KOLLUMPA-613695 format. One record per residue (C-alpha): residue number from 1; x, y, z; chain. Coordinates in steps of 0.001 Angstrom, whole numbers, plus 500000, padded with zeros to 6 digits. Example, Ala and Ser with C-alpha at 12.3 -4.5 7.8 and 13.67 -1.06 7.14 Angstrom:
residues 2
<atom nr="1" east="512300" north="495500" up="507800" kette="A"/>
<atom nr="2" east="513670" north="498940" up="507140" kette="A"/>
//
This chain:
residues 238
<atom nr="1" east="413771" north="477208" up="695719" kette="A"/>
<atom nr="2" east="416356" north="475028" up="697489" kette="A"/>
<atom nr="3" east="417527" north="475923" up="700987" kette="A"/>
<atom nr="4" east="421056" north="474813" up="701750" kette="A"/>
<atom nr="5" east="421545" north="472766" up="704883" kette="A"/>
<atom nr="6" east="424585" north="471663" up="706818" kette="A"/>
<atom nr="7" east="424143" north="473836" up="709891" kette="A"/>
<atom nr="8" east="422231" north="473223" up="713106" kette="A"/>
<atom nr="9" east="420694" north="476676" up="713652" kette="A"/>
<atom nr="10" east="419667" north="478977" up="710813" kette="A"/>
<atom nr="11" east="419350" north="482747" up="710613" kette="A"/>
<atom nr="12" east="421836" north="483669" up="713335" kette="A"/>
<atom nr="13" east="424474" north="486074" up="711991" kette="A"/>
<atom nr="14" east="426574" north="486447" up="715164" kette="A"/>
<atom nr="15" east="428073" north="484136" up="717747" kette="A"/>
<atom nr="16" east="429657" north="485347" up="720988" kette="A"/>
<atom nr="17" east="432356" north="483554" up="722960" kette="A"/>
<atom nr="18" east="431438" north="484494" up="726524" kette="A"/>
<atom nr="19" east="433495" north="484641" up="729646" kette="A"/>
<atom nr="20" east="431888" north="483404" up="732823" kette="A"/>
<atom nr="21" east="430614" north="486364" up="734875" kette="A"/>
<atom nr="22" east="427478" north="487122" up="736873" kette="A"/>
<atom nr="23" east="427385" north="490901" up="737314" kette="A"/>
<atom nr="24" east="424590" north="492772" up="735483" kette="A"/>
<atom nr="25" east="424791" north="493271" up="731734" kette="A"/>
<atom nr="26" east="422710" north="496358" up="730823" kette="A"/>
<atom nr="27" east="421369" north="497390" up="727438" kette="A"/>
<atom nr="28" east="424267" north="497813" up="725023" kette="A"/>
<atom nr="29" east="426352" north="495005" up="726528" kette="A"/>
<atom nr="30" east="427311" north="492231" up="724104" kette="A"/>
<atom nr="31" east="425736" north="489766" up="726578" kette="A"/>
<atom nr="32" east="422410" north="491625" up="726564" kette="A"/>
<atom nr="33" east="420803" north="490000" up="723501" kette="A"/>
<atom nr="34" east="418047" north="492610" up="723194" kette="A"/>
<atom nr="35" east="420743" north="495169" up="722363" kette="A"/>
<atom nr="36" east="420494" north="493896" up="718796" kette="A"/>
<atom nr="37" east="417722" north="493626" up="716214" kette="A"/>
<atom nr="38" east="419074" north="490270" up="715045" kette="A"/>
<atom nr="39" east="419560" north="486960" up="716882" kette="A"/>
<atom nr="40" east="422834" north="486206" up="718669" kette="A"/>
<atom nr="41" east="424112" north="482794" up="719774" kette="A"/>
<atom nr="42" east="426280" north="482510" up="722895" kette="A"/>
<atom nr="43" east="428853" north="479963" up="723975" kette="A"/>
<atom nr="44" east="430134" north="480393" up="727527" kette="A"/>
<atom nr="45" east="433587" north="479045" up="728278" kette="A"/>
<atom nr="46" east="433175" north="477707" up="731807" kette="A"/>
<atom nr="47" east="435927" north="478827" up="734163" kette="A"/>
<atom nr="48" east="437035" north="481603" up="731833" kette="A"/>
<atom nr="49" east="436870" north="484523" up="734240" kette="A"/>
<atom nr="50" east="437882" north="488113" up="733635" kette="A"/>
<atom nr="51" east="440680" north="487718" up="736143" kette="A"/>
<atom nr="52" east="442123" north="484681" up="734349" kette="A"/>
<atom nr="53" east="442023" north="486441" up="730996" kette="A"/>
<atom nr="54" east="443132" north="489954" up="731930" kette="A"/>
<atom nr="55" east="445362" north="489658" up="734998" kette="A"/>
<atom nr="56" east="446696" north="486111" up="734709" kette="A"/>
<atom nr="57" east="446747" north="485896" up="730896" kette="A"/>
<atom nr="58" east="446210" north="482183" up="731378" kette="A"/>
<atom nr="59" east="447432" north="480403" up="728216" kette="A"/>
<atom nr="60" east="445248" north="477394" up="729055" kette="A"/>
<atom nr="61" east="442213" north="479425" up="727959" kette="A"/>
<atom nr="62" east="443189" north="479467" up="724293" kette="A"/>
<atom nr="63" east="442159" north="475853" up="723622" kette="A"/>
<atom nr="64" east="438578" north="476217" up="724968" kette="A"/>
<atom nr="65" east="438255" north="479574" up="723178" kette="A"/>
<atom nr="66" east="439147" north="477916" up="719887" kette="A"/>
<atom nr="67" east="436732" north="475059" up="720591" kette="A"/>
<atom nr="68" east="433976" north="477570" up="721343" kette="A"/>
<atom nr="69" east="434592" north="479429" up="718064" kette="A"/>
<atom nr="70" east="434503" north="476172" up="716125" kette="A"/>
<atom nr="71" east="431305" north="475054" up="717850" kette="A"/>
<atom nr="72" east="429609" north="478366" up="717058" kette="A"/>
<atom nr="73" east="430671" north="477956" up="713424" kette="A"/>
<atom nr="74" east="429250" north="474432" up="713307" kette="A"/>
<atom nr="75" east="426000" north="475687" up="714810" kette="A"/>
<atom nr="76" east="425628" north="478094" up="711887" kette="A"/>
<atom nr="77" east="426716" north="481604" up="712904" kette="A"/>
<atom nr="78" east="428280" north="483753" up="710197" kette="A"/>
<atom nr="79" east="430789" north="485663" up="712363" kette="A"/>
<atom nr="80" east="432222" north="485373" up="715849" kette="A"/>
<atom nr="81" east="433079" north="487930" up="718503" kette="A"/>
<atom nr="82" east="433805" north="487788" up="722238" kette="A"/>
<atom nr="83" east="432634" north="489324" up="725492" kette="A"/>
<atom nr="84" east="435964" north="490909" up="726494" kette="A"/>
<atom nr="85" east="438230" north="493162" up="724475" kette="A"/>
<atom nr="86" east="441325" north="491560" up="725971" kette="A"/>
<atom nr="87" east="440583" north="488623" up="723687" kette="A"/>
<atom nr="88" east="442606" north="490767" up="721265" kette="A"/>
<atom nr="89" east="445466" north="488626" up="722478" kette="A"/>
<atom nr="90" east="443974" north="485635" up="720659" kette="A"/>
<atom nr="91" east="442560" north="487374" up="717567" kette="A"/>
<atom nr="92" east="444906" north="485703" up="715071" kette="A"/>
<atom nr="93" east="444671" north="482230" up="716602" kette="A"/>
<atom nr="94" east="440873" north="482306" up="716663" kette="A"/>
<atom nr="95" east="440591" north="483746" up="713147" kette="A"/>
<atom nr="96" east="442831" north="480946" up="711889" kette="A"/>
<atom nr="97" east="440708" north="478308" up="713640" kette="A"/>
<atom nr="98" east="437460" north="478951" up="711713" kette="A"/>
<atom nr="99" east="436327" north="479856" up="708210" kette="A"/>
<atom nr="100" east="434096" north="482786" up="709145" kette="A"/>
<atom nr="101" east="434982" north="486372" up="710122" kette="A"/>
<atom nr="102" east="436291" north="486820" up="713655" kette="A"/>
<atom nr="103" east="436533" north="490095" up="715581" kette="A"/>
<atom nr="104" east="437538" north="489407" up="719145" kette="A"/>
<atom nr="105" east="437986" north="492988" up="720321" kette="A"/>
<atom nr="106" east="436554" north="496439" up="719797" kette="A"/>
<atom nr="107" east="440184" north="497546" up="719518" kette="A"/>
<atom nr="108" east="440217" north="496216" up="715967" kette="A"/>
<atom nr="109" east="438401" north="499435" up="715000" kette="A"/>
<atom nr="110" east="441258" north="501742" up="716016" kette="A"/>
<atom nr="111" east="442895" north="501971" up="712550" kette="A"/>
<atom nr="112" east="439540" north="502757" up="710943" kette="A"/>
<atom nr="113" east="438785" north="505466" up="713485" kette="A"/>
<atom nr="114" east="442300" north="506877" up="713213" kette="A"/>
<atom nr="115" east="441995" north="507264" up="709436" kette="A"/>
<atom nr="116" east="438825" north="509299" up="709917" kette="A"/>
<atom nr="117" east="440608" north="511900" up="712039" kette="A"/>
<atom nr="118" east="443014" north="514726" up="711260" kette="A"/>
<atom nr="119" east="446676" north="513788" up="711214" kette="A"/>
<atom nr="120" east="447077" north="515917" up="714333" kette="A"/>
<atom nr="121" east="444443" north="513949" up="716255" kette="A"/>
<atom nr="122" east="444592" north="510701" up="718185" kette="A"/>
<atom nr="123" east="442149" north="507954" up="719120" kette="A"/>
<atom nr="124" east="441217" north="507831" up="722785" kette="A"/>
<atom nr="125" east="440981" north="504218" up="723955" kette="A"/>
<atom nr="126" east="439266" north="503321" up="727216" kette="A"/>
<atom nr="127" east="440063" north="499819" up="728477" kette="A"/>
<atom nr="128" east="439146" north="497806" up="731544" kette="A"/>
<atom nr="129" east="442731" north="497786" up="732833" kette="A"/>
<atom nr="130" east="445377" north="499779" up="731008" kette="A"/>
<atom nr="131" east="448085" north="498335" up="733270" kette="A"/>
<atom nr="132" east="447308" north="494846" up="731984" kette="A"/>
<atom nr="133" east="447168" north="495882" up="728318" kette="A"/>
<atom nr="134" east="450368" north="494746" up="726641" kette="A"/>
<atom nr="135" east="452077" north="495129" up="723306" kette="A"/>
<atom nr="136" east="450918" north="491592" up="722528" kette="A"/>
<atom nr="137" east="447268" north="492712" up="722795" kette="A"/>
<atom nr="138" east="447870" north="495696" up="720528" kette="A"/>
<atom nr="139" east="449846" north="493639" up="718025" kette="A"/>
<atom nr="140" east="447140" north="490978" up="718021" kette="A"/>
<atom nr="141" east="444694" north="493399" up="716407" kette="A"/>
<atom nr="142" east="447277" north="495349" up="714425" kette="A"/>
<atom nr="143" east="447214" north="498640" up="716325" kette="A"/>
<atom nr="144" east="450631" north="498784" up="717963" kette="A"/>
<atom nr="145" east="451714" north="501738" up="715826" kette="A"/>
<atom nr="146" east="448464" north="503697" up="715820" kette="A"/>
<atom nr="147" east="448317" north="507214" up="717316" kette="A"/>
<atom nr="148" east="446408" north="506501" up="720528" kette="A"/>
<atom nr="149" east="445901" north="507699" up="724055" kette="A"/>
<atom nr="150" east="445025" north="504763" up="726317" kette="A"/>
<atom nr="151" east="443403" north="505010" up="729715" kette="A"/>
<atom nr="152" east="441853" north="502397" up="732004" kette="A"/>
<atom nr="153" east="439205" north="501835" up="734634" kette="A"/>
<atom nr="154" east="441487" north="499994" up="737066" kette="A"/>
<atom nr="155" east="441482" north="502789" up="739642" kette="A"/>
<atom nr="156" east="437700" north="503040" up="739853" kette="A"/>
<atom nr="157" east="436545" north="501297" up="743017" kette="A"/>
<atom nr="158" east="433214" north="499843" up="741921" kette="A"/>
<atom nr="159" east="434529" north="498779" up="738515" kette="A"/>
<atom nr="160" east="437375" north="496922" up="740173" kette="A"/>
<atom nr="161" east="435217" north="495335" up="742868" kette="A"/>
<atom nr="162" east="432403" north="494143" up="740629" kette="A"/>
<atom nr="163" east="433862" north="493648" up="737153" kette="A"/>
<atom nr="164" east="437596" north="493089" up="737469" kette="A"/>
<atom nr="165" east="437574" north="491108" up="740734" kette="A"/>
<atom nr="166" east="434023" north="489741" up="740796" kette="A"/>
<atom nr="167" east="433591" north="490377" up="744505" kette="A"/>
<atom nr="168" east="430046" north="491653" up="744065" kette="A"/>
<atom nr="169" east="427353" north="490953" up="741474" kette="A"/>
<atom nr="170" east="425454" north="494200" up="741832" kette="A"/>
<atom nr="171" east="426151" north="497505" up="740038" kette="A"/>
<atom nr="172" east="425265" north="501043" up="741076" kette="A"/>
<atom nr="173" east="424737" north="502393" up="737573" kette="A"/>
<atom nr="174" east="424883" north="506057" up="738616" kette="A"/>
<atom nr="175" east="428234" north="505440" up="740292" kette="A"/>
<atom nr="176" east="429407" north="503471" up="737281" kette="A"/>
<atom nr="177" east="428567" north="506371" up="734978" kette="A"/>
<atom nr="178" east="430407" north="508841" up="737240" kette="A"/>
<atom nr="179" east="433488" north="506615" up="737340" kette="A"/>
<atom nr="180" east="433596" north="506305" up="733567" kette="A"/>
<atom nr="181" east="432864" north="509980" up="732987" kette="A"/>
<atom nr="182" east="435701" north="510981" up="735307" kette="A"/>
<atom nr="183" east="438139" north="508730" up="733460" kette="A"/>
<atom nr="184" east="437171" north="510088" up="730057" kette="A"/>
<atom nr="185" east="437110" north="513701" up="731234" kette="A"/>
<atom nr="186" east="440649" north="513373" up="732623" kette="A"/>
<atom nr="187" east="441838" north="511797" up="729361" kette="A"/>
<atom nr="188" east="440377" north="514579" up="727237" kette="A"/>
<atom nr="189" east="441604" north="517323" up="729544" kette="A"/>
<atom nr="190" east="445137" north="515968" up="729463" kette="A"/>
<atom nr="191" east="445022" north="515061" up="725773" kette="A"/>
<atom nr="192" east="442967" north="517638" up="723833" kette="A"/>
<atom nr="193" east="444185" north="516071" up="720585" kette="A"/>
<atom nr="194" east="441835" north="513095" up="721100" kette="A"/>
<atom nr="195" east="439198" north="513251" up="718359" kette="A"/>
<atom nr="196" east="437196" north="510089" up="718992" kette="A"/>
<atom nr="197" east="436754" north="507348" up="721569" kette="A"/>
<atom nr="198" east="436985" north="503578" up="721261" kette="A"/>
<atom nr="199" east="435644" north="501648" up="724226" kette="A"/>
<atom nr="200" east="437471" north="498353" up="724568" kette="A"/>
<atom nr="201" east="435295" north="496985" up="727365" kette="A"/>
<atom nr="202" east="431741" north="495937" up="726509" kette="A"/>
<atom nr="203" east="430749" north="496767" up="730091" kette="A"/>
<atom nr="204" east="431144" north="500417" up="729108" kette="A"/>
<atom nr="205" east="428936" north="500285" up="726016" kette="A"/>
<atom nr="206" east="425741" north="501110" up="727873" kette="A"/>
<atom nr="207" east="427145" north="504591" up="728471" kette="A"/>
<atom nr="208" east="428233" north="505308" up="724883" kette="A"/>
<atom nr="209" east="425255" north="507644" up="724182" kette="A"/>
<atom nr="210" east="425935" north="509593" up="727399" kette="A"/>
<atom nr="211" east="429630" north="509905" up="726595" kette="A"/>
<atom nr="212" east="428845" north="511144" up="723090" kette="A"/>
<atom nr="213" east="426410" north="513718" up="724441" kette="A"/>
<atom nr="214" east="428691" north="514884" up="727242" kette="A"/>
<atom nr="215" east="432006" north="515093" up="725385" kette="A"/>
<atom nr="216" east="430792" north="515692" up="721812" kette="A"/>
<atom nr="217" east="433071" north="513154" up="720168" kette="A"/>
<atom nr="218" east="432278" north="510015" up="718150" kette="A"/>
<atom nr="219" east="432140" north="506905" up="720349" kette="A"/>
<atom nr="220" east="432938" north="503468" up="718927" kette="A"/>
<atom nr="221" east="432478" north="500247" up="720879" kette="A"/>
<atom nr="222" east="431894" north="496539" up="720495" kette="A"/>
<atom nr="223" east="428147" north="497024" up="720061" kette="A"/>
<atom nr="224" east="428505" north="499404" up="717124" kette="A"/>
<atom nr="225" east="431127" north="497111" up="715577" kette="A"/>
<atom nr="226" east="428885" north="494057" up="716024" kette="A"/>
<atom nr="227" east="426001" north="495783" up="714275" kette="A"/>
<atom nr="228" east="428248" north="496704" up="711369" kette="A"/>
<atom nr="229" east="429616" north="493171" up="710991" kette="A"/>
<atom nr="230" east="426142" north="491653" up="711228" kette="A"/>
<atom nr="231" east="424978" north="493913" up="708404" kette="A"/>
<atom nr="232" east="427796" north="492645" up="706182" kette="A"/>
<atom nr="233" east="427670" north="488914" up="706884" kette="A"/>
<atom nr="234" east="423881" north="488890" up="706532" kette="A"/>
<atom nr="235" east="423564" north="491501" up="703774" kette="A"/>
<atom nr="236" east="419946" north="492396" up="702973" kette="A"/>
<atom nr="237" east="420178" north="496005" up="701776" kette="A"/>
<atom nr="238" east="421847" north="497476" up="698707" kette="A"/>
//
């Protein structure tokens, strides 16, 4: 038996391009490695903050993001994702920069989820900041024409203070759950045609089981997508 070489680290199916942030990452977060039953390799882009990516849309971040993807590929990962769904803006550029699968946002699942629903239903999308989500983000992952209802967390005080602005590195998880639950409840009350949820923000993934139990709809997020991709790029079962 001959093992092929040419990579630095073996047996790692997924690499994550990480923004620089220091608030807690609970179970289910893409930056909580124990969320997965397979190894994950991380590359943090220093100075790439949530504010620079989401609010400023700083074009200077693209170059280090591409370099991070290429470094992860050289290290030996079989697919690359990111730690913020707003990287949807750079999906095409990053996919073109490497020779392995790239999925930079949970939003890439929206067409799949939409096709699972009745024609009268829509996909409910929960994002970190719906006011900062642009047509360019939607076009980047090919969902500009999908039947969606989009809502955001930008009016939730703790989410803004800790995650969007980085003013505090501590999270009250009970408050966090209430904030998210209120946002989703309002979406579903106003839009009863929503048949499933897609969580753009990986910071929300910890609460996916609670959302599913409370609202009785399928919940898709970056964690579920990552597990699916890992199972395909490192296929071990028929």
